C-alpha positions in Angstrom: 73.7 94.2 -10.3 70.2 94.0 -8.5 68.5 96.7 -7.3 68.9 95.5 -3.7 72.7 95.3 -4.7 72.8 98.8 -6.1 71.0 100.7 -2.8 73.5 98.5 -0.6 76.3 100.3 -2.4 74.7 103.5 -2.0 74.3 102.7 1.7 78.1 102.2 1.8 78.9 105.4 -0.1 76.6 107.5 2.4 76.4 105.5 5.6 75.2 108.8 7.8 72.2 109.0 5.5 69.0 107.4 6.4 67.3 107.7 3.3 69.5 104.6 1.5 69.0 102.6 4.4 65.2 103.4 4.4 65.3 102.4 0.7 67.2 99.2 1.5 64.6 98.2 3.9 61.9 98.7 1.6 63.3 97.4 -1.2 63.8 94.1 1.0 60.3 94.1 2.3 58.9 94.5 -1.3 60.9 91.6 -2.4 59.2 89.6 0.3 62.9 89.4 2.3 61.1 90.2 5.5 63.8 89.1 7.8 66.5 90.7 5.9 64.3 94.1 5.9 64.1 93.8 9.5 67.5 93.6 10.0 67.8 96.5 8.0 64.9 98.4 9.7 66.9 97.7 12.8 70.2 99.1 11.5 68.1 102.2 10.6 66.4 102.5 13.9 70.2 102.1 15.9 71.6 105.1 13.5 68.8 107.0 12.9 66.2 106.9 15.6 64.8 110.1 14.9 64.1 109.2 11.0 60.0 108.5 11.2 59.0 106.9 8.3 61.1 103.8 9.0 58.5 102.8 12.3 55.2 102.4 10.5 56.8 100.5 7.7 59.2 98.3 10.0 56.1 97.8 12.3 54.2 96.3 9.0 57.1 94.1 8.6 57.1 92.7 12.1 53.4 91.8 12.0 53.4 90.0 8.8 56.3 87.8 10.4 53.9 87.2 13.2 56.2 89.2 15.9 53.5 91.1 17.7 55.4 91.7 20.8 58.4 93.2 18.8 55.8 95.3 16.9 54.4 96.7 20.0 57.6 97.7 21.2 58.6 99.2 18.1 55.8 101.3 17.9 55.9 102.3 21.6 59.7 103.4 20.9 58.5 105.2 17.3 55.9 107.1 18.9 58.4 108.4 21.5 60.6 109.6 18.7 57.2 111.1 16.8 56.0 112.7 19.4 59.5 114.6 20.1 59.4 115.9 16.4 55.5 116.8 16.8 54.4 114.8 13.6 50.8 114.3 14.3 50.3 112.7 10.8 52.7 110.0 11.8 51.8 110.0 15.2 48.2 108.9 14.0 49.3 106.5 11.6 51.4 104.4 13.9 48.7 105.0 16.7 46.1 103.5 14.4 48.2 100.4 13.6 49.2 99.9 16.9 45.0 99.9 18.3 44.4 97.5 15.1 47.0 95.2 16.3 45.7 95.4 20.1 42.1 94.6 18.8 43.4 91.5 17.2 44.1 89.9 20.6 
């Protein structure tokens, strides 16, 4: 069984835990399966919009796929969630990534 398959099993066993879903999205990203990673991040955001680490990593996947408009939209949603939680570090990282993307245009 592959690592991805193992993580998928964990997601099935713990559907309400955001961490295995994040792990799956990251494993797909690291394996170069960016479209599948985006799908996993989309599901994670749908189920757990307050799981903050997802936003920067998903943003990076979207920019790798040259989906800049989607990345901007995601960053805006992420910044709202991050501000609600009061995580200044996560806010600074995501804002910097968004600003860098804007500087590219």
